[in-house]
Every structure is written in structure tokens, then in C-alpha cells.
C-alpha positions as CSV (number, residue, x, y, z in Angstrom):
1,X,-39.3,47.7,48.0
2,X,-39.3,44.0,48.7
3,X,-42.2,42.7,50.7
4,X,-41.1,41.2,54.1
5,X,-41.8,37.4,54.3
6,X,-44.3,36.4,57.0
7,X,-43.0,34.2,59.7
8,X,-44.7,30.8,59.8
9,X,-45.2,28.5,62.8
10,X,-46.4,24.9,62.2
11,X,-47.5,24.4,65.8
12,X,-49.5,27.7,65.7
13,X,-51.1,26.6,62.4
14,X,-52.3,23.4,64.1
15,X,-53.9,25.5,66.9
16,X,-55.7,27.6,64.3
17,X,-56.9,24.5,62.5
18,X,-58.2,23.0,65.8
19,X,-59.9,26.3,66.6
20,X,-61.6,26.2,63.2
21,X,-62.9,22.7,63.8
22,X,-64.2,23.7,67.2
23,X,-66.0,26.7,65.8
24,X,-67.5,24.6,63.0
25,X,-68.6,21.9,65.5
26,X,-70.3,24.4,67.8
27,X,-72.0,26.2,64.9
28,X,-73.3,22.8,63.6
29,X,-74.8,22.1,67.1
30,X,-76.3,25.6,67.3
31,X,-77.9,25.1,63.8
32,X,-79.4,21.8,65.0
33,X,-81.4,23.5,67.7
34,X,-85.1,23.4,66.8
35,X,-86.3,26.3,68.9
36,X,-85.7,29.4,66.8
37,X,-85.5,31.8,69.8
38,X,-82.9,29.7,71.6
39,X,-81.0,29.2,68.4
40,X,-80.8,33.0,67.9
41,X,-79.7,33.5,71.5
42,X,-76.8,31.0,71.0
43,X,-75.8,32.5,67.7
44,X,-75.7,35.9,69.2
45,X,-73.6,34.8,72.1
46,X,-71.2,32.8,69.8
47,X,-70.7,35.6,67.4
48,X,-67.9,37.0,69.6
49,X,-66.0,33.7,69.4
50,X,-66.4,33.6,65.6
51,X,-65.2,37.2,65.3
52,X,-62.1,36.4,67.4
53,X,-61.4,33.3,65.4
54,X,-61.7,35.2,62.1
55,X,-59.4,37.9,63.5
56,X,-56.8,35.3,64.6
57,X,-56.9,33.6,61.2
58,X,-56.7,36.8,59.2
59,X,-53.8,38.1,61.3
60,X,-51.8,34.9,60.8
61,X,-52.5,34.8,57.0
62,X,-51.5,38.4,56.5
63,X,-48.7,38.9,59.0
64,X,-47.6,35.4,59.9
65,X,-46.6,34.5,63.5
66,X,-45.9,37.5,65.6
67,X,-46.1,38.8,69.1
68,X,-49.8,39.6,68.6
69,X,-50.5,36.0,67.5
70,X,-50.5,34.5,71.0
71,X,-52.6,37.3,72.4
72,X,-55.2,36.8,69.7
73,X,-55.2,33.0,70.4
74,X,-55.6,33.6,74.1
75,X,-58.5,36.0,73.5
76,X,-60.2,33.5,71.3
77,X,-59.7,30.7,73.8
78,X,-61.0,32.8,76.7
79,X,-64.1,33.7,74.7
80,X,-64.7,30.1,73.7
81,X,-64.4,28.9,77.3
82,X,-66.7,31.6,78.5
83,X,-69.3,30.6,75.9
84,X,-69.0,27.0,76.9
85,X,-69.4,27.8,80.6
86,X,-72.5,30.0,80.0
87,X,-74.3,27.9,77.3
88,X,-74.9,24.2,77.3
89,X,-73.9,22.7,73.9
């Protein structure tokens, strides 16, 4: 049986790319924290954001743009905004 082609969306790919850059920037800032206990606290809190980004990226790479794509992006953005509001970076 032929494999169904995944639906691509250039605008959504840009959002994923921007999300990746945001995650990388925050992780770099976290790794620059000198106090090891504070660094661990930040990493622990940011893990949820990283997990949601990975899920978003993997879903798009495997399935392409779908109804679930926007939901995953919204979940990622909400988690990122929550992290930013609770932690000063």
C-alpha cells in the first residue's frame, strides 16, 4: 500500500523554527547560570517546554501539518509563556 504524503505548511515550519531558536536561547541562558541549585531548578521547570517542543517537531516531521499541529503549538506556547512568567531569564 502506498504511503500517504504528509501535508506541509511553510508558515507552520517557520513557527517551529522560531520555537526551536527560543528554546535554544533559553537553554543557553540557563546554562550560563553560575549557581548550580538555581540552574537545576530552571532546567527542571523548562523541561516541560522542551518536551512539548520535541513533541511538536516530531509530530510535524512524521505526520505533517494536521488538526493536531495547532493544538501542539498552542500547548508549547502556553508552557513557554508560563515559564517566562514564573522565571526571570
